[in-house]
N, C-alpha and C positions, 0 to 999 in steps of 0.2 A: 504493500500500500504506500509506503514511504517513497519508493522509487517512482511509482506511477504518479504520485502527487508532485514530486519534484519535476518530473517531465512535463506535467501539465503547467506548472508554474513557469518553467523555462519557455514553454511554447507560448503561453499568454504574454510573457514579457518580450520575447524576441519577435513575435509576429506583429508587434506594433510597427516595427520597421517595414515589414511587408505590407501591412495595412496602410501605412502612409503612402507607400509607393503605388499601391493599387487604387486607393480611394480619394486621394487629394489631387490627382492630376487634373489639369484644367481642360477647357473646351477646345481641344485641338481637333482638326478635321482628320478623320481616319484615312490613312493612305493604304489602299489595298496592296500596293507593291512592297510594303515594308516587310522585312523578315522579322523573326521572333525577337532577336536582340534589339533591332531598331524600334520595335513596338514598345518594349520596356524602357529603352533609353529615352524615347520621345516623352513617355509619361513622366519619367524622372526629371527630365529637363524642364518640363512644364511645372512640376512641383517646385523646383528651385526658383523659377521665375515668379510664381505666385507667392511663395513664402517671402521672397525678397521684396516684392512690391507691397505686400500686406501681411506682416508677421502675425497679426491677430487673427488671420483667417482660420487658424487651427482651433480657435475657440468658438467660431461661428458655425455651429452644427447645422442650422437650416441651410446655409450656403453650401457647406460640404455635402450635405445630402442631395441638394439640387445638382451640384456638379457631378456627383457620383451617379445619380439616376440618369442624368442626361447624356453623359459621355463615357465615364470610366467603366461602368458595369457592362457596356457593350463589348469589352475586351475579356470578360470572364464567361467561360462556358458553364453556366449554372446547371444545365441539363446533364452535361458530362460529369461535372463535379458531384451532382446528386446521385447519378448512377453509380459512380465509384464508391461514394460514401455508403450507400445502402447495400451494395453488393448483391447477394442473391435475393434480398428482399425487394429490390427494384423490379426484378423479373416477375414476382408474384403480386406486386402492387397493382391496383386498378389505375386506369388513366386519371381518374379524379384524385386518387391518393398521390400519384406522382406530381400532378399539377399543384396540389395543395402543399406537398412537402417542399417542392422547389421554391414556392413563394415564401413559406415561413423560414426555411433555411437561409435563403437569400437575405431576408430581413434581419435574421439573427446575426449573420456575419457582418452585414452592413452596419447595424447598430453597434456591435461590439467594436468594430474598427473605428467608427466615428467617435466613440467614447474614449478611445485610446490615443487619438492623434494629438491631443493636447500635450502629450509627452514628447512630441517631435522636437528634435534638436537638429543642429546643422550637421547631419550625417552625410558623409561622402560615399557615393555608391559607384562601384566599378563592376561592369558586366564583363565576364570572361568570354574568350572566343568559344564558339560552339565546338563540341566534339562530334565526331562522326556518329550518326544514329542509324540503327538498323531499320528505322521506319522513316519514310520520306515525309509523312504527315504528323510526326510526333518528335519533339525535341525536349531537352532539359537545358534551360539557361541558368548558369551559375553566376552568382554575384557575391561580392564582398562589400560589406557595409562597415565603414569606419565610424565608430561612435566617439565623440569628443571625450566622454567620461567613462568609457568602457572598452572592452575588447572588441576586436573585429568580429562581426556576425556573418556567418556563411548562409546564404539564402539560395534555394533552388526553385525555379519556376518550371513546372511541367506545362507544356503548351502543345496544342494540336491544331492542325490546319482544318478549318471548316470553311469550305468554299475558297474564297481568296483572302481570308483573314486568319491570323494566328490568335488563338484564344487560350487563356489560362484555365487549367482545370485542377491544379493543385499547387500548393506552396509548402516547401519544407524549410524550416529554420533550424540550423545546427542538426540536421538529420531527422528532425521531428516533423512528420507530415501532417498537414491539416486534415487531409482525407483519412489517413490511418487513425488519427486520434479520435475523430468523430465517428468513424466506422465502428470502432470498438465499443464506444459508449452507446451509440444508437442501436447496434445489433443486440446488445444486452437488454436494452429497454424494449425493443420490439419482441424479443423472445419472451420477456416477462409480461408485457402488457398489450402488445399489438401495435400495428402501424398507426391506427387512428389515435391511439393514446399518445404516441410520440408527437404527431402533428398537433394535437390539442395542447400538449404541454408547451411546444414551441410557440404556438399562437398566444397562449396566456403570457408566456415570458416576453414576447415581443410587445404585447399590449402594455404590460407593466413598464417595460423600458421606455415605450413611447410616452406614457404618462409621466414618468420621471423626467424625461427630456422636456416635456411641456412645463412641468413644475419649475425646473431650473431656469427655463427661458422667462417664465413669469417673474421669478425672483430677480433675475438680472434686469428686467425692464422696469422694476419698481424704483 
């Protein structure tokens, strides 16, 4: 239990870096000719530009949510991500359950990252050259993130080509995979209570988070 708890804590801490890179990138026009590294580099460059122009943007959750919904989430393959997270349970889920799970899982991840980005610091990101892949439509993009007050963080983005775009379907920080972590906990919950119970819990959690977000905004506006 202790090792698992430590891993989850490290995941939650380190994924702030990936969350910032994924969810604060600004409204740049998607270029279908971009390769996977170029996609991520463009997002990171936009982040640097936005943070430089308006350092307080990381505290403006409504603006971050709008930016993410309008632009950045189009670079995340939530259907592929959900399929990998649910594993065998995806195959047995109904179309309605799949649709509901994708919506709630997406909102859970988005809300989690948006609450974490206030910890953003001036991190320097280096994307490493691609290694040869056995699959033409799937790659792993490795990156190193230098933290001003901490060790270098190693991040891996798993991406696949859908049509003419490269989309992210998993993020691993220091070897801890977003997909693998949630897959373990969700599988346990589905075995115990069923798919509908998992979806209902995520929905309740998202509603509570949304209410807390609204409360904080109300306090700030007073």
